[in-house]
All heavy atoms as TSV, in Angstrom:
chain	resi	resn	atom	element	x	y	z
A	1	MET	N	N	0.836	-1.169	0.000
A	1	MET	CA	C	0.000	0.000	0.000
A	1	MET	C	C	0.891	1.245	0.000
A	1	MET	O	O	1.891	1.308	0.697
A	1	MET	CB	C	-0.899	0.004	1.233
A	1	MET	CG	C	-1.752	1.246	1.325
A	1	MET	SD	S	-2.964	1.218	2.655
A	1	MET	CE	C	-1.946	1.483	4.076
A	2	CYS	N	N	0.506	2.215	-0.776
A	2	CYS	CA	C	1.226	3.481	-0.836
A	2	CYS	C	C	0.436	4.547	-0.081
A	2	CYS	O	O	-0.786	4.516	-0.059
A	2	CYS	CB	C	1.405	3.922	-2.278
A	2	CYS	SG	S	2.399	2.779	-3.239
A	3	LEU	N	N	1.162	5.469	0.495
A	3	LEU	CA	C	0.530	6.501	1.302
A	3	LEU	C	C	1.176	7.845	1.003
A	3	LEU	O	O	2.396	7.946	0.940
A	3	LEU	CB	C	0.723	6.148	2.784
A	3	LEU	CG	C	0.022	7.001	3.808
A	3	LEU	CD1	C	-1.492	6.878	3.660
A	3	LEU	CD2	C	0.431	6.560	5.200
A	4	ALA	N	N	0.366	8.858	0.807
A	4	ALA	CA	C	0.865	10.226	0.640
A	4	ALA	C	C	0.697	10.939	1.977
A	4	ALA	O	O	-0.312	10.782	2.657
A	4	ALA	CB	C	0.097	10.948	-0.458
A	5	ILE	N	N	1.697	11.713	2.342
A	5	ILE	CA	C	1.741	12.378	3.639
A	5	ILE	C	C	1.751	13.895	3.436
A	5	ILE	O	O	2.495	14.392	2.598
A	5	ILE	CB	C	3.024	11.986	4.402
A	5	ILE	CG1	C	3.158	10.477	4.535
A	5	ILE	CG2	C	3.104	12.679	5.755
A	5	ILE	CD1	C	2.187	9.853	5.475
A	6	PRO	N	N	0.967	14.643	4.218
A	6	PRO	CA	C	1.035	16.106	4.119
A	6	PRO	C	C	2.212	16.658	4.917
A	6	PRO	O	O	2.533	16.155	5.991
A	6	PRO	CB	C	-0.295	16.571	4.709
A	6	PRO	CG	C	-0.700	15.481	5.637
A	6	PRO	CD	C	-0.122	14.214	5.094
A	7	GLY	N	N	2.845	17.678	4.359
A	7	GLY	CA	C	3.945	18.348	5.048
A	7	GLY	C	C	3.909	19.837	4.776
A	7	GLY	O	O	3.448	20.270	3.714
A	8	LYS	N	N	4.394	20.634	5.714
A	8	LYS	CA	C	4.379	22.094	5.598
A	8	LYS	C	C	5.663	22.579	4.924
A	8	LYS	O	O	6.766	22.197	5.312
A	8	LYS	CB	C	4.246	22.737	6.975
A	8	LYS	CG	C	4.106	24.235	6.920
A	8	LYS	CD	C	3.859	24.799	8.302
A	8	LYS	CE	C	3.647	26.301	8.219
A	8	LYS	NZ	N	3.319	26.846	9.541
A	9	VAL	N	N	5.506	23.451	3.936
A	9	VAL	CA	C	6.650	23.999	3.207
A	9	VAL	C	C	7.347	25.048	4.073
A	9	VAL	O	O	6.729	26.028	4.490
A	9	VAL	CB	C	6.205	24.634	1.867
A	9	VAL	CG1	C	7.392	25.273	1.164
A	9	VAL	CG2	C	5.536	23.602	0.977
A	10	ILE	N	N	8.640	24.818	4.319
A	10	ILE	CA	C	9.404	25.768	5.124
A	10	ILE	C	C	10.517	26.438	4.323
A	10	ILE	O	O	11.113	27.402	4.789
A	10	ILE	CB	C	9.979	25.105	6.397
A	10	ILE	CG1	C	10.893	23.939	6.051
A	10	ILE	CG2	C	8.853	24.675	7.321
A	10	ILE	CD1	C	11.665	23.391	7.244
A	11	GLU	N	N	10.769	25.927	3.118
A	11	GLU	CA	C	11.799	26.518	2.265
A	11	GLU	C	C	11.542	26.095	0.821
A	11	GLU	O	O	11.111	24.972	0.576
A	11	GLU	CB	C	13.170	25.999	2.718
A	11	GLU	CG	C	14.354	26.602	2.024
A	11	GLU	CD	C	15.659	26.052	2.578
A	11	GLU	OE1	O	15.742	25.820	3.801
A	11	GLU	OE2	O	16.582	25.842	1.777
A	12	ILE	N	N	11.805	27.000	-0.112
A	12	ILE	CA	C	11.659	26.689	-1.540
A	12	ILE	C	C	12.952	27.073	-2.244
A	12	ILE	O	O	13.498	28.161	-2.007
A	12	ILE	CB	C	10.477	27.439	-2.176
A	12	ILE	CG1	C	9.156	27.004	-1.522
A	12	ILE	CG2	C	10.429	27.201	-3.691
A	12	ILE	CD1	C	7.948	27.779	-1.984
A	13	ASN	N	N	13.428	26.173	-3.114
A	13	ASN	CA	C	14.628	26.417	-3.885
A	13	ASN	C	C	14.410	25.868	-5.296
A	13	ASN	O	O	14.586	24.676	-5.525
A	13	ASN	CB	C	15.844	25.754	-3.232
A	13	ASN	CG	C	17.135	26.094	-3.925
A	13	ASN	OD1	O	17.171	26.966	-4.789
A	13	ASN	ND2	N	18.197	25.399	-3.561
A	14	GLU	N	N	13.982	26.742	-6.195
A	14	GLU	CA	C	13.688	26.389	-7.592
A	14	GLU	C	C	12.632	25.291	-7.665
A	14	GLU	O	O	11.502	25.523	-7.282
A	14	GLU	CB	C	14.971	26.029	-8.331
A	14	GLU	CG	C	15.949	27.189	-8.426
A	14	GLU	CD	C	17.208	26.836	-9.158
A	14	GLU	OE1	O	17.218	25.876	-9.938
A	14	GLU	OE2	O	18.199	27.556	-8.951
A	15	SER	N	N	12.995	24.086	-8.112
A	15	SER	CA	C	12.007	23.023	-8.302
A	15	SER	C	C	11.919	22.079	-7.106
A	15	SER	O	O	11.310	21.016	-7.192
A	15	SER	CB	C	12.336	22.220	-9.558
A	15	SER	OG	O	13.593	21.582	-9.405
A	16	LYS	N	N	12.507	22.476	-5.983
A	16	LYS	CA	C	12.474	21.650	-4.776
A	16	LYS	C	C	11.998	22.489	-3.598
A	16	LYS	O	O	12.121	23.707	-3.596
A	16	LYS	CB	C	13.857	21.093	-4.466
A	16	LYS	CG	C	14.389	20.149	-5.517
A	16	LYS	CD	C	15.766	19.666	-5.138
A	16	LYS	CE	C	16.352	18.801	-6.242
A	16	LYS	NZ	N	17.740	18.421	-5.922
A	17	ALA	N	N	11.476	21.798	-2.611
A	17	ALA	CA	C	11.062	22.459	-1.370
A	17	ALA	C	C	11.482	21.592	-0.203
A	17	ALA	O	O	11.645	20.374	-0.345
A	17	ALA	CB	C	9.554	22.668	-1.344
A	18	ILE	N	N	11.651	22.225	0.932
A	18	ILE	CA	C	11.856	21.499	2.182
A	18	ILE	C	C	10.524	21.537	2.911
A	18	ILE	O	O	9.944	22.606	3.105
A	18	ILE	CB	C	12.953	22.141	3.065
A	18	ILE	CG1	C	14.269	22.258	2.307
A	18	ILE	CG2	C	13.108	21.371	4.371
A	18	ILE	CD1	C	14.929	20.954	1.967
A	19	ILE	N	N	10.041	20.343	3.267
A	19	ILE	CA	C	8.801	20.258	4.034
A	19	ILE	C	C	9.120	19.728	5.419
A	19	ILE	O	O	10.129	19.059	5.630
A	19	ILE	CB	C	7.737	19.369	3.362
A	19	ILE	CG1	C	8.218	17.919	3.270
A	19	ILE	CG2	C	7.331	19.931	2.020
A	19	ILE	CD1	C	7.117	16.926	3.029
A	20	GLU	N	N	8.217	20.033	6.339
A	20	GLU	CA	C	8.358	19.552	7.705
A	20	GLU	C	C	7.123	18.742	8.066
A	20	GLU	O	O	5.990	19.198	7.873
A	20	GLU	CB	C	8.521	20.742	8.645
A	20	GLU	CG	C	8.853	20.370	10.057
A	20	GLU	CD	C	9.202	21.590	10.882
A	20	GLU	OE1	O	8.439	22.572	10.841
A	20	GLU	OE2	O	10.223	21.544	11.557
A	21	VAL	N	N	7.368	17.546	8.571
A	21	VAL	CA	C	6.305	16.677	9.071
A	21	VAL	C	C	6.708	16.315	10.494
A	21	VAL	O	O	7.655	15.555	10.692
A	21	VAL	CB	C	6.143	15.398	8.211
A	21	VAL	CG1	C	5.044	14.522	8.760
A	21	VAL	CG2	C	5.894	15.742	6.749
A	22	GLY	N	N	6.014	16.892	11.457
A	22	GLY	CA	C	6.446	16.712	12.843
A	22	GLY	C	C	7.797	17.384	13.017
A	22	GLY	O	O	7.960	18.552	12.695
A	23	ASN	N	N	8.781	16.628	13.472
A	23	ASN	CA	C	10.141	17.155	13.635
A	23	ASN	C	C	11.060	16.727	12.496
A	23	ASN	O	O	12.269	16.927	12.584
A	23	ASN	CB	C	10.733	16.689	14.970
A	23	ASN	CG	C	9.998	17.269	16.151
A	23	ASN	OD1	O	9.541	18.402	16.093
A	23	ASN	ND2	N	9.867	16.499	17.209
A	24	VAL	N	N	10.503	16.121	11.472
A	24	VAL	CA	C	11.295	15.609	10.360
A	24	VAL	C	C	11.210	16.568	9.175
A	24	VAL	O	O	10.123	17.023	8.812
A	24	VAL	CB	C	10.794	14.209	9.942
A	24	VAL	CG1	C	11.565	13.687	8.743
A	24	VAL	CG2	C	10.877	13.242	11.108
A	25	LYS	N	N	12.355	16.850	8.584
A	25	LYS	CA	C	12.409	17.709	7.394
A	25	LYS	C	C	12.870	16.871	6.215
A	25	LYS	O	O	13.803	16.072	6.346
A	25	LYS	CB	C	13.355	18.881	7.621
A	25	LYS	CG	C	12.863	19.803	8.707
A	25	LYS	CD	C	13.826	20.914	8.983
A	25	LYS	CE	C	13.241	21.763	10.107
A	25	LYS	NZ	N	14.225	22.256	11.005
A	26	ARG	N	N	12.212	17.077	5.056
A	26	ARG	CA	C	12.535	16.332	3.851
A	26	ARG	C	C	12.530	17.260	2.652
A	26	ARG	O	O	11.729	18.200	2.581
A	26	ARG	CB	C	11.500	15.231	3.584
A	26	ARG	CG	C	11.503	14.136	4.584
A	26	ARG	CD	C	12.617	13.144	4.275
A	26	ARG	NE	N	12.505	12.003	5.140
A	26	ARG	CZ	C	13.376	11.698	6.090
A	26	ARG	NH1	N	14.406	12.456	6.291
A	26	ARG	NH2	N	13.216	10.636	6.832
A	27	GLU	N	N	13.394	16.949	1.698
A	27	GLU	CA	C	13.406	17.671	0.433
A	27	GLU	C	C	12.478	16.946	-0.537
A	27	GLU	O	O	12.522	15.716	-0.638
A	27	GLU	CB	C	14.831	17.697	-0.133
A	27	GLU	CG	C	14.942	18.483	-1.417
A	27	GLU	CD	C	16.381	18.550	-1.900
A	27	GLU	OE1	O	16.892	17.496	-2.329
A	27	GLU	OE2	O	16.964	19.641	-1.832
A	28	VAL	N	N	11.614	17.703	-1.202
A	28	VAL	CA	C	10.678	17.110	-2.163
A	28	VAL	C	C	10.696	17.916	-3.459
A	28	VAL	O	O	11.025	19.099	-3.468
A	28	VAL	CB	C	9.235	17.053	-1.606
A	28	VAL	CG1	C	9.169	16.202	-0.351
A	28	VAL	CG2	C	8.680	18.433	-1.333
A	29	PHE	N	N	10.362	17.243	-4.534
A	29	PHE	CA	C	10.245	17.905	-5.829
A	29	PHE	C	C	8.864	18.545	-5.941
A	29	PHE	O	O	7.864	17.946	-5.558
A	29	PHE	CB	C	10.455	16.899	-6.963
A	29	PHE	CG	C	11.854	16.375	-7.022
A	29	PHE	CD1	C	12.170	15.144	-6.466
A	29	PHE	CD2	C	12.859	17.121	-7.609
A	29	PHE	CE1	C	13.466	14.663	-6.507
A	29	PHE	CE2	C	14.165	16.644	-7.649
A	29	PHE	CZ	C	14.465	15.415	-7.102
A	30	ILE	N	N	8.802	19.760	-6.502
A	30	ILE	CA	C	7.519	20.473	-6.598
A	30	ILE	C	C	7.142	20.811	-8.042
A	30	ILE	O	O	6.326	21.692	-8.269
A	30	ILE	CB	C	7.522	21.748	-5.717
A	30	ILE	CG1	C	8.665	22.699	-6.100
A	30	ILE	CG2	C	7.567	21.395	-4.247
A	30	ILE	CD1	C	8.592	24.058	-5.412
A	31	GLN	N	N	7.686	20.091	-9.021
A	31	GLN	CA	C	7.360	20.374	-10.416
A	31	GLN	C	C	5.866	20.236	-10.724
A	31	GLN	O	O	5.341	20.950	-11.573
A	31	GLN	CB	C	8.143	19.449	-11.380
A	31	GLN	CG	C	9.604	19.746	-11.451
A	31	GLN	CD	C	10.411	18.840	-10.515
A	31	GLN	OE1	O	9.931	18.394	-9.485
A	31	GLN	NE2	N	11.660	18.591	-10.868
A	32	LEU	N	N	5.178	19.348	-10.035
A	32	LEU	CA	C	3.747	19.154	-10.300
A	32	LEU	C	C	2.876	20.238	-9.669
A	32	LEU	O	O	1.709	20.382	-10.020
A	32	LEU	CB	C	3.289	17.776	-9.798
A	32	LEU	CG	C	3.944	16.574	-10.479
A	32	LEU	CD1	C	3.499	15.279	-9.811
A	32	LEU	CD2	C	3.596	16.553	-11.963
A	33	VAL	N	N	3.440	20.979	-8.731
A	33	VAL	CA	C	2.713	22.076	-8.070
A	33	VAL	C	C	3.604	23.322	-8.031
A	33	VAL	O	O	4.026	23.769	-6.960
A	33	VAL	CB	C	2.217	21.669	-6.663
A	33	VAL	CG1	C	0.997	20.787	-6.734
A	33	VAL	CG2	C	3.310	20.995	-5.861
A	34	PRO	N	N	3.884	23.908	-9.198
A	34	PRO	CA	C	4.808	25.047	-9.255
A	34	PRO	C	C	4.294	26.295	-8.544
A	34	PRO	O	O	5.076	27.197	-8.257
A	34	PRO	CB	C	4.963	25.293	-10.761
A	34	PRO	CG	C	3.730	24.723	-11.376
A	34	PRO	CD	C	3.350	23.557	-10.507
A	35	GLU	N	N	3.007	26.343	-8.223
A	35	GLU	CA	C	2.440	27.500	-7.523
A	35	GLU	C	C	2.671	27.443	-6.013
A	35	GLU	O	O	2.187	28.293	-5.260
A	35	GLU	CB	C	0.941	27.621	-7.828
A	35	GLU	CG	C	0.082	26.492	-7.287
A	35	GLU	CD	C	-0.006	25.252	-8.184
A	35	GLU	OE1	O	0.805	25.077	-9.106
A	35	GLU	OE2	O	-0.910	24.439	-7.935
A	36	THR	N	N	3.420	26.460	-5.544
A	36	THR	CA	C	3.715	26.285	-4.117
A	36	THR	C	C	4.323	27.537	-3.508
A	36	THR	O	O	5.202	28.162	-4.095
A	36	THR	CB	C	4.683	25.098	-3.934
A	36	THR	OG1	O	4.056	23.908	-4.405
A	36	THR	CG2	C	5.068	24.924	-2.477
A	37	LYS	N	N	3.827	27.879	-2.293
A	37	LYS	CA	C	4.342	29.032	-1.549
A	37	LYS	C	C	4.774	28.574	-0.155
A	37	LYS	O	O	4.317	27.534	0.323
A	37	LYS	CB	C	3.263	30.099	-1.407
A	37	LYS	CG	C	2.717	30.633	-2.722
A	37	LYS	CD	C	1.660	31.711	-2.510
A	37	LYS	CE	C	0.456	31.318	-1.725
A	37	LYS	NZ	N	-0.519	30.419	-2.250
A	38	LEU	N	N	5.625	29.377	0.482
A	38	LEU	CA	C	6.011	29.088	1.861
A	38	LEU	C	C	4.758	29.005	2.731
A	38	LEU	O	O	3.837	29.812	2.596
A	38	LEU	CB	C	6.928	30.180	2.407
A	38	LEU	CG	C	8.347	30.193	1.867
A	38	LEU	CD1	C	9.105	31.387	2.432
A	38	LEU	CD2	C	9.074	28.911	2.197
A	39	GLY	N	N	4.726	28.028	3.617
A	39	GLY	CA	C	3.591	27.862	4.517
A	39	GLY	C	C	2.507	26.949	3.984
A	39	GLY	O	O	1.640	26.521	4.736
A	40	ASP	N	N	2.538	26.641	2.670
A	40	ASP	CA	C	1.558	25.707	2.104
A	40	ASP	C	C	1.772	24.311	2.684
A	40	ASP	O	O	2.880	23.958	3.093
A	40	ASP	CB	C	1.711	25.593	0.574
A	40	ASP	CG	C	1.113	26.743	-0.189
A	40	ASP	OD1	O	0.358	27.539	0.404
A	40	ASP	OD2	O	1.407	26.854	-1.398
A	41	TYR	N	N	0.715	23.531	2.686
A	41	TYR	CA	C	0.817	22.111	3.009
A	41	TYR	C	C	0.722	21.348	1.709
A	41	TYR	O	O	-0.189	21.580	0.902
A	41	TYR	CB	C	-0.300	21.670	3.959
A	41	TYR	CG	C	0.004	22.007	5.393
A	41	TYR	CD1	C	-0.258	23.282	5.878
A	41	TYR	CD2	C	0.564	21.076	6.243
A	41	TYR	CE1	C	0.039	23.615	7.194
A	41	TYR	CE2	C	0.855	21.395	7.563
A	41	TYR	CZ	C	0.585	22.657	8.028
A	41	TYR	OH	O	0.873	22.984	9.327
A	42	LEU	N	N	1.686	20.457	1.494
A	42	LEU	CA	C	1.725	19.665	0.280
A	42	LEU	C	C	1.477	18.208	0.605
A	42	LEU	O	O	1.962	17.687	1.616
A	42	LEU	CB	C	3.105	19.770	-0.383
A	42	LEU	CG	C	3.573	21.158	-0.802
A	42	LEU	CD1	C	5.004	21.074	-1.336
A	42	LEU	CD2	C	2.642	21.739	-1.849
A	43	LEU	N	N	0.750	17.543	-0.268
A	43	LEU	CA	C	0.582	16.102	-0.176
A	43	LEU	C	C	1.745	15.498	-0.943
A	43	LEU	O	O	1.945	15.798	-2.123
A	43	LEU	CB	C	-0.751	15.698	-0.782
A	43	LEU	CG	C	-1.296	14.333	-0.427
A	43	LEU	CD1	C	-1.407	14.157	1.078
A	43	LEU	CD2	C	-2.638	14.122	-1.089
A	44	VAL	N	N	2.559	14.687	-0.258
A	44	VAL	CA	C	3.810	14.180	-0.828
A	44	VAL	C	C	3.779	12.665	-0.912
A	44	VAL	O	O	3.415	11.976	0.048
A	44	VAL	CB	C	5.012	14.634	0.034
A	44	VAL	CG1	C	6.304	14.066	-0.503
A	44	VAL	CG2	C	5.068	16.147	0.099
A	45	HIS	N	N	4.184	12.163	-2.075
A	45	HIS	CA	C	4.287	10.724	-2.295
A	45	HIS	C	C	5.588	10.444	-3.030
A	45	HIS	O	O	5.869	11.066	-4.052
A	45	HIS	CB	C	3.097	10.212	-3.112
A	45	HIS	CG	C	3.221	8.779	-3.490
A	45	HIS	ND1	N	3.152	7.778	-2.559
A	45	HIS	CD2	C	3.440	8.190	-4.689
A	45	HIS	CE1	C	3.306	6.618	-3.182
A	45	HIS	NE2	N	3.490	6.851	-4.462
A	46	ALA	N	N	6.383	9.544	-2.495
A	46	ALA	CA	C	7.635	9.110	-3.129
A	46	ALA	C	C	8.552	10.290	-3.462
A	46	ALA	O	O	9.177	10.318	-4.517
A	46	ALA	CB	C	7.335	8.284	-4.369
A	47	GLY	N	N	8.603	11.273	-2.581
A	47	GLY	CA	C	9.505	12.396	-2.761
A	47	GLY	C	C	9.018	13.484	-3.696
A	47	GLY	O	O	9.738	14.432	-3.975
A	48	CYS	N	N	7.771	13.364	-4.159
A	48	CYS	CA	C	7.200	14.365	-5.068
A	48	CYS	C	C	5.918	14.938	-4.479
A	48	CYS	O	O	5.047	14.194	-4.027
A	48	CYS	CB	C	6.875	13.744	-6.420
A	48	CYS	SG	S	8.317	13.188	-7.315
A	49	ALA	N	N	5.820	16.258	-4.503
A	49	ALA	CA	C	4.570	16.905	-4.094
A	49	ALA	C	C	3.560	16.690	-5.203
A	49	ALA	O	O	3.859	16.914	-6.374
A	49	ALA	CB	C	4.799	18.390	-3.860
A	50	ILE	N	N	2.370	16.231	-4.841
A	50	ILE	CA	C	1.355	15.951	-5.857
A	50	ILE	C	C	0.154	16.878	-5.769
A	50	ILE	O	O	-0.654	16.920	-6.700
A	50	ILE	CB	C	0.899	14.474	-5.814
A	50	ILE	CG1	C	0.389	14.087	-4.430
A	50	ILE	CG2	C	2.031	13.557	-6.235
A	50	ILE	CD1	C	-0.180	12.682	-4.337
A	51	GLN	N	N	0.055	17.623	-4.664
A	51	GLN	CA	C	-1.114	18.492	-4.503
A	51	GLN	C	C	-0.907	19.420	-3.314
A	51	GLN	O	O	-0.280	19.045	-2.325
A	51	GLN	CB	C	-2.336	17.610	-4.252
A	51	GLN	CG	C	-3.629	18.322	-4.071
A	51	GLN	CD	C	-4.771	17.331	-3.855
A	51	GLN	OE1	O	-4.670	16.159	-4.191
A	51	GLN	NE2	N	-5.843	17.797	-3.270
A	52	ILE	N	N	-1.428	20.631	-3.414
A	52	ILE	CA	C	-1.499	21.531	-2.255
A	52	ILE	C	C	-2.794	21.191	-1.523
A	52	ILE	O	O	-3.840	21.030	-2.152
A	52	ILE	CB	C	-1.488	23.006	-2.692
A	52	ILE	CG1	C	-0.161	23.338	-3.394
A	52	ILE	CG2	C	-1.706	23.932	-1.492
A	52	ILE	CD1	C	-0.114	24.713	-4.023
A	53	VAL	N	N	-2.707	21.065	-0.207
A	53	VAL	CA	C	-3.892	20.710	0.578
A	53	VAL	C	C	-4.175	21.775	1.622
A	53	VAL	O	O	-3.286	22.501	2.063
A	53	VAL	CB	C	-3.745	19.320	1.249
A	53	VAL	CG1	C	-3.703	18.222	0.211
A	53	VAL	CG2	C	-2.532	19.253	2.133
A	54	ASP	N	N	-5.412	21.845	2.021
A	54	ASP	CA	C	-5.883	22.758	3.049
A	54	ASP	C	C	-5.192	22.437	4.378
A	54	ASP	O	O	-5.040	21.269	4.740
A	54	ASP	CB	C	-7.404	22.595	3.160
A	54	ASP	CG	C	-7.996	23.419	4.262
A	54	ASP	OD1	O	-8.111	24.643	4.071
A	54	ASP	OD2	O	-8.330	22.845	5.314
A	55	GLU	N	N	-4.777	23.464	5.110
A	55	GLU	CA	C	-4.079	23.266	6.380
A	55	GLU	C	C	-4.897	22.443	7.369
A	55	GLU	O	O	-4.380	21.539	8.025
A	55	GLU	CB	C	-3.719	24.613	7.007
A	55	GLU	CG	C	-2.999	24.476	8.325
A	55	GLU	CD	C	-2.605	25.810	8.934
A	55	GLU	OE1	O	-2.982	26.875	8.399
A	55	GLU	OE2	O	-1.913	25.779	9.962
A	56	GLU	N	N	-6.177	22.729	7.474
A	56	GLU	CA	C	-7.034	21.996	8.415
A	56	GLU	C	C	-7.060	20.506	8.085
A	56	GLU	O	O	-6.934	19.654	8.967
A	56	GLU	CB	C	-8.450	22.573	8.395
A	56	GLU	CG	C	-9.372	21.927	9.395
A	56	GLU	CD	C	-10.768	22.543	9.386
A	56	GLU	OE1	O	-10.938	23.664	8.882
A	56	GLU	OE2	O	-11.681	21.871	9.893
A	57	GLU	N	N	-7.223	20.177	6.817
A	57	GLU	CA	C	-7.253	18.771	6.398
A	57	GLU	C	C	-5.891	18.113	6.621
A	57	GLU	O	O	-5.814	16.950	7.023
A	57	GLU	CB	C	-7.674	18.648	4.933
A	57	GLU	CG	C	-9.138	18.922	4.703
A	57	GLU	CD	C	-10.058	18.003	5.507
A	57	GLU	OE1	O	-9.828	16.773	5.524
A	57	GLU	OE2	O	-10.997	18.520	6.133
A	58	ALA	N	N	-4.818	18.851	6.335
A	58	ALA	CA	C	-3.471	18.314	6.537
A	58	ALA	C	C	-3.258	17.965	8.008
A	58	ALA	O	O	-2.748	16.888	8.328
A	58	ALA	CB	C	-2.432	19.318	6.064
A	59	LEU	N	N	-3.655	18.860	8.898
A	59	LEU	CA	C	-3.462	18.621	10.331
A	59	LEU	C	C	-4.317	17.461	10.824
A	59	LEU	O	O	-3.876	16.664	11.659
A	59	LEU	CB	C	-3.737	19.898	11.122
A	59	LEU	CG	C	-2.764	21.050	10.837
A	59	LEU	CD1	C	-3.188	22.309	11.578
A	59	LEU	CD2	C	-1.332	20.672	11.160
A	60	LYS	N	N	-5.537	17.345	10.308
A	60	LYS	CA	C	-6.391	16.195	10.661
A	60	LYS	C	C	-5.741	14.889	10.229
A	60	LYS	O	O	-5.717	13.914	10.974
A	60	LYS	CB	C	-7.766	16.321	9.995
A	60	LYS	CG	C	-8.701	17.285	10.631
A	60	LYS	CD	C	-10.037	17.240	9.881
A	60	LYS	CE	C	-10.943	18.354	10.274
A	60	LYS	NZ	N	-12.200	18.337	9.487
A	61	THR	N	N	-5.229	14.883	9.007
A	61	THR	CA	C	-4.588	13.677	8.473
A	61	THR	C	C	-3.375	13.298	9.304
A	61	THR	O	O	-3.177	12.123	9.640
A	61	THR	CB	C	-4.175	13.890	7.007
A	61	THR	OG1	O	-5.338	14.196	6.244
A	61	THR	CG2	C	-3.480	12.672	6.439
A	62	LEU	N	N	-2.543	14.277	9.663
A	62	LEU	CA	C	-1.366	13.992	10.476
A	62	LEU	C	C	-1.746	13.442	11.841
A	62	LEU	O	O	-1.084	12.540	12.372
A	62	LEU	CB	C	-0.506	15.251	10.614
A	62	LEU	CG	C	0.200	15.693	9.335
A	62	LEU	CD1	C	0.815	17.073	9.519
A	62	LEU	CD2	C	1.251	14.679	8.924
A	63	GLU	N	N	-2.818	13.963	12.422
A	63	GLU	CA	C	-3.281	13.462	13.719
A	63	GLU	C	C	-3.740	12.008	13.607
A	63	GLU	O	O	-3.423	11.183	14.469
A	63	GLU	CB	C	-4.399	14.351	14.267
A	63	GLU	CG	C	-4.857	13.978	15.652
A	63	GLU	CD	C	-3.761	14.071	16.704
A	63	GLU	OE1	O	-2.888	14.937	16.609
A	63	GLU	OE2	O	-3.783	13.239	17.639
A	64	ILE	N	N	-4.465	11.687	12.566
A	64	ILE	CA	C	-4.927	10.308	12.360
A	64	ILE	C	C	-3.736	9.379	12.178
A	64	ILE	O	O	-3.690	8.283	12.760
A	64	ILE	CB	C	-5.879	10.233	11.148
A	64	ILE	CG1	C	-7.197	10.924	11.484
A	64	ILE	CG2	C	-6.117	8.783	10.719
A	64	ILE	CD1	C	-8.100	11.178	10.296
A	65	LEU	N	N	-2.755	9.789	11.385
A	65	LEU	CA	C	-1.566	8.960	11.169
A	65	LEU	C	C	-0.802	8.747	12.471
A	65	LEU	O	O	-0.311	7.649	12.745
A	65	LEU	CB	C	-0.657	9.591	10.114
A	65	LEU	CG	C	-1.215	9.604	8.691
A	65	LEU	CD1	C	-0.319	10.424	7.781
A	65	LEU	CD2	C	-1.369	8.187	8.171
A	66	LYS	N	N	-0.736	9.783	13.294
A	66	LYS	CA	C	-0.071	9.666	14.594
A	66	LYS	C	C	-0.794	8.654	15.480
A	66	LYS	O	O	-0.165	7.806	16.117
A	66	LYS	CB	C	-0.027	11.035	15.270
A	66	LYS	CG	C	0.663	11.047	16.603
A	66	LYS	CD	C	0.663	12.451	17.194
A	66	LYS	CE	C	1.225	12.447	18.591
A	66	LYS	NZ	N	1.159	13.765	19.223
A	67	GLU	N	N	-2.115	8.730	15.498
A	67	GLU	CA	C	-2.909	7.784	16.293
A	67	GLU	C	C	-2.717	6.357	15.803
A	67	GLU	O	O	-2.587	5.430	16.609
A	67	GLU	CB	C	-4.389	8.173	16.238
A	67	GLU	CG	C	-4.706	9.421	17.012
A	67	GLU	CD	C	-6.154	9.884	16.828
A	67	GLU	OE1	O	-6.988	9.105	16.324
A	67	GLU	OE2	O	-6.445	11.034	17.193
A	68	LEU	N	N	-2.699	6.167	14.490
A	68	LEU	CA	C	-2.497	4.833	13.936
A	68	LEU	C	C	-1.127	4.277	14.316
A	68	LEU	O	O	-0.988	3.101	14.644
A	68	LEU	CB	C	-2.649	4.857	12.417
A	68	LEU	CG	C	-4.061	5.052	11.885
A	68	LEU	CD1	C	-4.045	5.254	10.379
A	68	LEU	CD2	C	-4.945	3.866	12.261
A	69	ALA	N	N	-0.122	5.128	14.270
A	69	ALA	CA	C	1.235	4.703	14.632
A	69	ALA	C	C	1.297	4.295	16.101
A	69	ALA	O	O	1.944	3.315	16.460
A	69	ALA	CB	C	2.239	5.798	14.325
A	70	GLU	N	N	0.639	5.041	16.958
A	70	GLU	CA	C	0.618	4.722	18.395
A	70	GLU	C	C	-0.101	3.408	18.640
A	70	GLU	O	O	0.323	2.614	19.478
A	70	GLU	CB	C	-0.036	5.854	19.173
A	70	GLU	CG	C	0.807	7.099	19.240
A	70	GLU	CD	C	0.072	8.304	19.810
A	70	GLU	OE1	O	-1.134	8.194	20.129
A	70	GLU	OE2	O	0.710	9.364	19.943
A	71	ASP	N	N	-1.171	3.135	17.922
A	71	ASP	CA	C	-1.909	1.894	18.070
A	71	ASP	C	C	-1.066	0.686	17.669
A	71	ASP	O	O	-1.169	-0.376	18.257
A	71	ASP	CB	C	-3.199	1.912	17.247
A	71	ASP	CG	C	-4.254	2.843	17.836
A	71	ASP	OD1	O	-4.107	3.238	19.014
A	71	ASP	OD2	O	-5.221	3.168	17.126
A	72	GLU	N	N	-0.230	0.860	16.656
A	72	GLU	CA	C	0.614	-0.232	16.185
A	72	GLU	C	C	1.676	-0.609	17.199
A	72	GLU	O	O	2.074	-1.757	17.294
A	72	GLU	CB	C	1.296	0.147	14.867
A	72	GLU	CG	C	0.346	0.161	13.689
A	72	GLU	CD	C	-0.206	-1.218	13.374
A	72	GLU	OE1	O	0.566	-2.194	13.358
A	72	GLU	OE2	O	-1.424	-1.326	13.147
A	73	ILE	N	N	2.140	0.351	17.990
A	73	ILE	CA	C	3.200	0.107	18.964
A	73	ILE	C	C	2.666	-0.656	20.161
A	73	ILE	O	O	3.340	-1.489	20.742
A	73	ILE	CB	C	3.851	1.443	19.410
A	73	ILE	CG1	C	4.569	2.069	18.206
A	73	ILE	CG2	C	4.796	1.238	20.565
A	73	ILE	CD1	C	5.066	3.476	18.451
A	74	CYS	N	N	1.437	-0.396	20.561
A	74	CYS	CA	C	0.856	-1.015	21.754
A	74	CYS	C	C	0.534	-2.480	21.566
A	74	CYS	O	O	0.267	-3.027	20.638
A	74	CYS	CB	C	-0.408	-0.266	22.154
A	74	CYS	SG	S	-0.077	1.430	22.622
């Protein structure tokens, strides 16, 4: 199963951006969403941003993923 994760854009450098998910920072390609701005939330799959998402939805998704991860550990 493949999963796309939302992350907040904290830096942009040409066709790449640095996103933050929790305390983790990752470099992603943004060619598919060239209108990306600082502070946007991007849906990222396999190192590529595939869509800009609403902040509220991104935060809900991250909370659900966090809960699922905690359930797996117990």
